[in-house]
C-alpha positions as CSV (number, residue, x, y, z in Angstrom):
1,M,-23.8,30.3,56.5
2,S,-25.5,30.6,59.5
3,A,-23.6,33.5,61.5
4,H,-24.8,35.6,58.1
5,Y,-27.9,34.8,58.4
6,Q,-28.2,35.9,61.9
7,R,-26.5,39.0,60.6
8,L,-29.5,39.3,58.4
9,M,-31.9,38.5,60.4
10,K,-30.6,41.3,62.8
11,L,-30.6,43.6,60.2
12,L,-33.8,42.9,59.1
13,E,-35.4,43.9,62.6
14,K,-35.2,47.5,61.6
15,W,-37.6,46.5,59.5
16,P,-40.9,45.0,61.7
17,V,-43.7,43.6,59.5
18,D,-46.8,45.8,59.9
19,K,-49.6,42.7,59.5
20,R,-52.1,45.6,58.6
21,K,-50.1,46.3,55.2
22,T,-50.5,42.2,54.0
23,G,-48.9,42.0,50.6
24,R,-47.4,45.5,50.4
25,D,-45.5,45.3,53.3
26,L,-41.0,46.0,53.2
27,G,-40.2,43.5,56.2
28,E,-42.3,41.2,54.9
29,H,-40.8,41.3,51.2
30,L,-37.5,41.2,52.4
31,R,-38.2,38.2,54.4
32,N,-39.6,36.2,51.9
33,Q,-36.6,37.3,49.5
34,L,-34.2,36.1,52.3
35,K,-35.7,32.6,52.8
36,A,-35.9,32.2,48.5
37,V,-32.0,32.5,48.8
38,I,-30.7,31.2,52.2
39,N,-31.1,28.0,54.0
40,P,-30.6,28.8,57.3
41,T,-30.1,25.4,58.4
42,D,-27.2,24.8,55.5
43,V,-23.9,25.9,57.9
44,T,-21.5,24.4,54.9
45,T,-23.2,26.8,52.1
46,K,-20.3,29.5,51.2
47,V,-21.3,33.2,51.4
48,S,-21.6,34.5,47.8
49,D,-20.4,38.0,46.6
50,N,-23.8,38.7,45.5
51,L,-25.2,38.2,48.6
52,Q,-22.3,40.0,50.8
53,K,-23.6,43.2,48.8
54,Q,-27.0,42.7,49.5
55,T,-26.0,42.6,53.3
56,E,-23.6,45.7,53.1
57,S,-26.8,47.7,51.1
58,L,-29.0,46.7,53.8
59,E,-26.7,47.6,56.3
60,R,-26.2,51.3,54.7
61,L,-29.8,51.4,54.4
62,A,-30.5,50.7,58.1
63,N,-28.0,52.9,59.3
64,N,-29.4,55.9,57.2
65,V,-25.7,56.8,55.5
66,Y,-27.2,58.4,52.2
67,A,-29.4,60.8,54.1
68,N,-26.7,61.7,56.5
69,K,-24.0,62.1,53.5
70,Y,-26.8,63.9,51.2
71,K,-28.6,66.3,53.4
72,R,-31.9,67.3,52.0
73,S,-32.5,71.3,51.5
74,L,-36.0,70.9,50.8
75,T,-39.1,70.1,53.0
76,S,-41.0,68.6,50.2
77,T,-41.0,65.3,48.0
78,A,-41.2,65.2,44.4
79,T,-45.0,64.8,44.7
80,G,-44.8,68.6,46.5
81,L,-46.0,66.6,49.5
82,T,-44.0,66.9,52.8
83,A,-42.8,63.5,54.5
84,E,-45.7,63.7,56.9
85,Q,-48.4,64.5,54.2
86,C,-46.8,61.2,51.9
87,S,-47.3,58.6,55.2
88,Q,-50.9,60.3,55.4
89,V,-52.1,59.6,52.0
90,L,-50.4,56.0,51.8
91,S,-51.9,54.9,55.4
92,S,-53.7,51.6,55.9
93,E,-56.7,54.2,56.6
94,F,-56.8,56.0,54.0
95,L,-55.9,53.1,51.4
96,A,-59.2,51.6,53.9
97,Y,-61.1,54.6,52.6
98,L,-60.3,54.2,49.1
99,N,-61.4,50.8,48.8
100,D,-64.3,50.8,50.6
101,E,-67.6,50.5,49.1
102,R,-68.5,53.9,50.1
103,G,-65.0,55.4,49.3
104,F,-63.3,57.1,46.5
105,F,-63.6,54.1,44.0
106,S,-67.4,53.5,44.9
107,K,-69.6,53.0,41.9
108,D,-72.2,55.3,43.5
109,N,-69.8,58.0,43.6
110,E,-70.2,60.4,40.9
111,P,-71.0,58.0,38.3
112,H,-71.1,61.5,36.1
113,K,-68.6,64.0,36.5
114,P,-70.9,67.6,35.8
115,V,-68.9,69.3,33.3
116,L,-68.1,73.1,33.7
117,L,-70.3,73.2,37.1
118,D,-69.3,76.0,38.8
119,K,-69.6,78.5,35.5
120,A,-73.1,77.1,35.2
121,I,-74.2,77.9,38.7
122,E,-72.6,80.8,38.3
123,F,-74.7,82.2,35.4
124,L,-77.9,80.6,36.7
125,E,-77.6,82.8,40.1
126,P,-79.7,80.2,42.0
127,K,-81.3,82.4,45.2
128,P,-83.5,81.4,48.0
129,G,-87.0,80.3,46.7
130,K,-86.1,80.0,42.7
131,V,-87.6,77.6,40.6
132,F,-85.0,75.6,37.8
133,I,-85.7,73.0,35.5
134,D,-82.6,70.9,34.7
135,M,-83.4,69.5,31.0
136,T,-80.5,66.6,31.6
137,F,-80.6,65.8,35.2
138,G,-78.0,62.7,34.7
139,A,-76.3,61.8,37.8
140,G,-77.5,65.3,39.6
141,G,-74.3,66.9,39.6
142,H,-75.3,70.7,38.9
143,S,-78.9,69.9,40.8
144,K,-77.2,68.9,43.2
145,Q,-75.4,72.4,43.4
146,L,-78.5,74.3,42.6
147,L,-80.0,72.9,45.6
148,R,-77.4,73.6,48.2
149,A,-76.9,77.3,46.9
150,G,-79.6,78.4,48.7
151,K,-82.9,77.5,50.9
152,G,-86.2,77.0,49.0
153,I,-84.8,76.5,45.7
154,K,-87.0,74.0,43.5
155,V,-85.4,71.8,40.9
156,F,-87.5,70.2,38.4
157,A,-85.0,66.9,37.2
158,L,-85.8,65.8,33.8
159,D,-84.5,62.9,32.3
160,R,-85.5,60.5,29.3
161,D,-82.9,57.5,31.1
162,P,-84.7,55.5,33.6
163,V,-81.6,54.8,35.2
164,A,-81.0,58.9,35.6
165,H,-84.6,59.0,36.6
166,E,-83.8,56.4,39.9
167,Y,-81.1,59.0,40.9
168,A,-83.1,61.7,40.8
169,Q,-85.7,59.9,42.9
170,K,-82.9,58.9,45.7
171,L,-82.0,63.0,45.6
172,S,-85.2,63.7,46.4
173,D,-85.1,61.3,49.7
174,E,-82.2,64.0,50.1
175,F,-84.3,67.3,49.3
176,P,-87.7,66.3,50.0
177,G,-90.2,68.7,48.2
178,R,-87.5,70.7,46.9
179,I,-86.5,68.4,44.1
180,I,-89.0,67.0,41.5
181,P,-88.5,63.7,39.4
182,L,-89.5,64.2,35.7
183,L,-89.1,61.1,33.0
184,G,-89.5,61.7,29.9
185,R,-88.0,63.9,26.7
186,F,-87.8,67.6,26.1
187,S,-90.9,66.8,24.0
188,E,-93.0,65.3,26.8
189,L,-92.1,68.2,29.1
190,P,-95.3,70.3,28.6
191,Q,-97.6,67.1,29.7
192,L,-95.0,66.8,32.6
193,L,-95.4,70.0,33.8
194,K,-98.9,70.5,33.4
195,E,-99.0,67.3,35.9
196,Q,-97.1,69.6,38.4
197,N,-99.4,72.7,37.8
198,V,-96.5,74.6,36.3
199,K,-97.3,77.4,34.0
200,K,-95.8,79.7,31.2
201,D,-92.9,82.3,32.3
202,T,-92.8,81.3,35.5
203,I,-89.5,79.3,35.6
204,D,-86.5,81.4,37.0
205,G,-83.6,79.1,35.6
206,I,-83.3,75.9,32.8
207,L,-80.3,74.2,32.8
208,F,-79.5,72.1,29.2
209,D,-76.4,69.5,29.9
210,F,-76.8,68.0,26.3
211,G,-74.9,64.9,25.0
212,C,-74.5,61.1,26.6
213,S,-73.8,61.0,29.9
214,S,-70.7,58.8,31.5
215,M,-73.1,56.3,33.1
216,Q,-74.4,55.7,29.6
217,F,-70.7,55.4,28.3
218,D,-69.6,53.1,30.7
219,E,-72.4,50.6,30.8
220,P,-71.7,47.8,27.9
221,D,-75.2,46.9,27.5
222,R,-76.2,50.2,26.8
223,G,-74.3,50.1,23.6
224,F,-73.0,53.6,23.4
225,S,-69.2,53.1,23.7
226,V,-67.1,52.0,20.9
227,S,-64.6,50.5,23.6
228,H,-66.5,48.1,25.2
229,N,-68.5,45.3,23.8
230,G,-72.0,44.9,24.0
231,P,-75.2,44.8,22.1
232,L,-75.6,47.8,19.5
233,D,-78.5,49.3,21.3
234,M,-77.8,53.3,21.7
235,R,-81.5,54.2,23.1
236,M,-81.4,56.7,26.0
237,D,-84.8,55.7,27.0
238,K,-83.3,52.3,27.9
239,G,-86.6,50.3,26.3
240,R,-89.1,52.6,27.7
241,C,-90.5,53.3,24.4
242,K,-91.3,49.8,22.7
243,D,-91.6,51.0,19.1
244,Q,-88.2,53.2,19.3
245,V,-85.6,51.3,16.9
246,T,-82.1,50.4,18.2
247,A,-78.9,50.7,16.4
248,A,-78.8,47.4,15.3
249,D,-82.1,47.8,13.6
250,V,-80.9,50.7,11.6
251,L,-78.0,49.1,10.5
252,A,-80.2,46.1,9.6
253,R,-82.9,48.4,7.4
254,A,-81.4,51.4,6.1
255,E,-80.5,51.6,2.3
256,E,-77.8,52.5,1.2
257,H,-78.1,56.1,0.7
258,E,-79.9,56.9,4.1
259,L,-77.0,55.4,5.8
260,I,-74.8,57.7,3.7
261,R,-77.1,60.4,5.3
262,I,-77.0,59.7,8.6
263,L,-73.5,59.2,8.9
264,R,-72.8,62.6,6.8
265,I,-75.3,64.6,8.6
266,Y,-75.2,63.3,11.9
267,G,-71.3,61.9,12.3
268,E,-70.0,64.9,10.0
269,E,-68.4,61.8,8.5
270,K,-66.6,62.2,5.2
271,Q,-65.8,59.0,4.7
272,A,-69.8,58.1,4.6
273,K,-70.0,56.2,1.5
274,K,-67.1,54.2,2.3
275,I,-68.7,53.0,5.3
276,A,-72.2,52.8,4.1
277,R,-71.2,50.6,1.4
278,A,-69.0,48.3,3.8
279,I,-72.3,47.7,6.3
280,V,-74.5,47.0,3.0
281,D,-71.6,44.2,2.0
282,A,-71.6,42.9,5.4
283,R,-75.5,42.6,5.1
284,A,-75.4,40.8,1.4
285,A,-72.8,38.3,3.3
286,L,-75.8,37.7,6.2
287,H,-73.4,38.9,8.6
288,K,-75.5,40.6,10.9
289,I,-74.0,43.7,13.0
290,E,-75.2,43.2,16.6
291,T,-72.6,44.1,18.9
292,T,-70.5,47.2,19.2
293,Q,-67.3,45.5,18.5
294,Q,-68.9,44.1,15.6
295,L,-69.7,47.5,14.2
296,A,-66.3,49.1,15.4
297,N,-64.4,46.2,13.6
298,L,-66.1,46.8,10.5
299,V,-65.1,50.2,10.3
300,A,-62.0,50.1,11.6
301,S,-61.2,47.6,8.7
302,C,-62.3,49.9,5.8
303,L,-60.3,52.7,7.1
304,S,-57.4,51.2,8.0
305,D,-55.1,53.6,6.4
306,T,-57.0,56.6,8.5
307,Q,-55.1,57.5,11.5
308,R,-57.9,59.7,13.6
309,V,-56.7,61.7,16.8
310,D,-59.4,63.6,19.2
311,K,-58.6,67.2,20.2
312,L,-56.3,66.3,22.8
313,Q,-54.1,64.5,20.3
314,R,-54.7,61.6,21.7
315,P,-55.0,58.6,19.0
316,A,-58.8,58.5,18.5
317,H,-60.9,55.2,17.2
318,S,-61.9,55.7,13.3
319,A,-65.8,54.7,14.4
320,T,-66.2,57.4,16.7
321,K,-68.2,59.6,14.1
322,T,-70.4,56.6,13.1
323,F,-71.4,55.8,16.5
324,Q,-72.3,59.5,17.3
325,A,-74.4,59.4,14.4
326,L,-76.2,56.2,15.0
327,R,-77.0,57.8,18.4
328,I,-78.2,60.9,17.1
329,F,-80.7,59.3,14.9
330,V,-81.7,56.9,17.0
331,N,-82.8,59.3,19.7
332,N,-83.9,62.0,17.2
333,E,-81.4,64.1,19.5
334,L,-81.3,67.2,17.3
335,N,-85.4,67.6,17.0
336,E,-85.5,67.0,20.9
337,I,-82.3,69.8,21.1
338,N,-84.5,72.3,19.0
339,Y,-87.8,71.6,20.4
340,G,-86.1,71.7,23.9
341,M,-84.8,75.9,23.1
342,T,-88.2,76.4,22.2
343,L,-90.0,75.0,25.4
344,A,-86.7,77.0,27.6
345,H,-88.3,80.2,25.9
346,R,-91.9,79.2,26.9
347,Y,-91.7,78.2,30.6
348,L,-88.7,81.1,31.3
349,K,-89.8,84.1,33.0
350,R,-88.9,87.5,31.9
351,K,-85.0,88.1,33.1
352,G,-85.1,84.0,33.7
353,R,-81.5,82.5,32.5
354,L,-80.9,79.9,30.1
355,V,-77.6,77.9,30.6
356,T,-76.3,75.3,27.6
357,I,-73.5,73.2,27.5
358,T,-73.0,71.4,24.4
359,F,-70.2,68.8,23.3
360,H,-70.2,68.9,19.2
361,S,-71.4,71.4,16.6
362,L,-74.5,70.2,15.5
363,E,-75.8,71.0,19.2
364,D,-73.8,74.3,19.3
365,T,-75.2,75.5,16.0
366,I,-78.9,74.8,17.0
367,V,-78.2,76.6,20.4
368,K,-76.6,79.5,19.1
369,R,-79.0,80.2,16.3
370,H,-81.9,80.0,18.8
371,I,-80.2,82.5,21.0
372,N,-79.3,85.0,17.9
373,G,-82.8,84.9,16.9
374,N,-82.3,83.0,13.9
375,V,-85.3,80.8,13.8
376,I,-87.7,80.6,11.2
377,E,-90.9,78.9,12.1
378,G,-89.8,77.7,15.4
379,L,-86.7,75.7,14.1
380,A,-83.2,76.9,14.0
381,N,-82.2,78.5,10.4
382,P,-80.1,75.7,8.8
383,V,-78.4,78.6,7.3
384,P,-76.5,80.8,8.7
385,L,-77.4,85.0,8.5
386,K,-73.8,85.6,7.1
387,Y,-74.5,83.0,4.4
388,S,-77.9,84.7,2.9
389,S,-77.5,86.0,-0.6
390,H,-77.3,89.6,-1.5
391,D,-79.3,89.2,-4.4
392,L,-82.1,88.4,-2.7
393,S,-84.8,90.7,-1.3
394,Y,-86.6,90.1,2.0
395,D,-90.0,91.1,3.6
396,S,-88.7,93.8,6.1
397,D,-91.0,92.1,9.1
398,L,-89.2,88.9,8.0
399,V,-85.8,90.7,8.6
400,E,-86.8,92.3,11.5
401,S,-88.0,89.4,13.1
402,L,-84.4,87.5,12.3
403,M,-82.5,90.6,13.7
404,D,-84.4,90.9,16.5
405,S,-83.6,87.7,19.3
406,P,-85.5,87.3,22.4
407,W,-82.2,86.5,23.7
408,K,-79.4,88.5,25.3
409,Q,-76.2,86.8,25.6
410,L,-74.1,86.8,29.0
411,N,-71.0,85.8,27.6
412,K,-69.2,87.2,24.7
413,H,-67.1,84.5,23.9
414,V,-68.2,80.5,24.2
415,I,-66.8,79.1,27.7
416,T,-64.6,76.1,27.5
417,P,-63.1,73.9,30.3
418,E,-59.8,75.0,31.6
419,E,-57.1,72.4,31.1
420,G,-57.1,71.6,35.0
421,E,-61.0,70.2,34.4
422,I,-59.9,68.6,31.2
423,A,-56.8,66.6,33.1
424,I,-59.2,65.4,35.4
425,N,-62.2,64.8,33.1
426,P,-61.1,64.2,29.6
427,R,-64.6,63.9,28.3
428,S,-65.2,67.6,28.9
429,R,-62.5,68.3,26.1
430,S,-65.1,69.3,23.7
431,A,-67.8,71.1,26.1
432,K,-68.9,75.0,25.3
433,L,-71.0,76.8,27.5
434,R,-73.2,79.4,26.5
435,A,-75.7,81.5,28.6
436,A,-78.6,83.7,27.8
437,V,-81.0,85.7,29.4
438,K,-84.5,85.8,28.3
439,V,-85.5,89.6,27.6
440,K,-88.9,89.4,26.1
């Protein structure tokens, strides 16, 4: 056995130990395996057939038998990279960068991936000296791209989330005097712009990226995600407004018929009655629903016979629409969107550009009807024009006001993410981009 051990050790010289690859070095792994099956001091142990086969296999690898026998006709690997490129990607330096606190997997590195970034910037047409409002700053992906597009570009960065406001303040250090952080909702924008001496009809471009950001979904304590357990909060303002109710408050106080309306209207949930009844029954049993997991499990239990999939045909949780409905209700999102579209028209100069990115039909409907001019007394018409009754007659001035839009659409059809972007960022799968220019 001693001679066989020496033979194996000589073979292992082909794979020297690389101390920089602790825990993942082939040479170290082979030596550990060898020590586990061989006792070099035991000269009486008979060499097994299995050990003999392993030794011969190592010899073939050491002598590169297979590479000489089967010549490669291609220079790339299965990944499409050459052997040299693969070595660079798997190098210790590259892996160290990935694990570095400022590297690729850093929490501070793109906490939220901006959706349809290039298209949004293209429609906004940033040029030196122009002024923009990012109505939903988030992590600043769109704003940073705007600021880098030309010298002297100025961005007012609005967001109702204090966490996003902190990101905007940090970015203002990188672009001093060019980005102005604003903390508030769309409905608070007039007062915030008044404090900055911004007049009506003076802004070159306005961007909306509606919905929740990845920062909010990925933080369990915010209570937005069905897949992360945490308190059932869902307030985008994160407690900034002390009188704002949480999702847990809604579930504890709302009557059954009110819950049905919330789920049906804001979540487009077909099983609204069944879910509302389950919530009321849970309350009657003195069972408080205070965490996301409790709500998700409750909805799943009463919809156990329902299998749902998302737009990528992946299994979707049955409580997804319930979470959406509560989030929209708690944050008064649809009214804020409607008022935000009205403010966009008020502050944009003539030929100023508007870009909106929506993530579900409720948001998109409001945007589409504002752009098409289907607005009555400042509110998006709840009924599409194509469903107007032919039995009724309308005043000619009213008809003209409905058909005469102050916007001109820049894209004939709604723009959606390409497959490559969806593969990188699956949350972008339902995004729809619309762009328009103010004509009057």
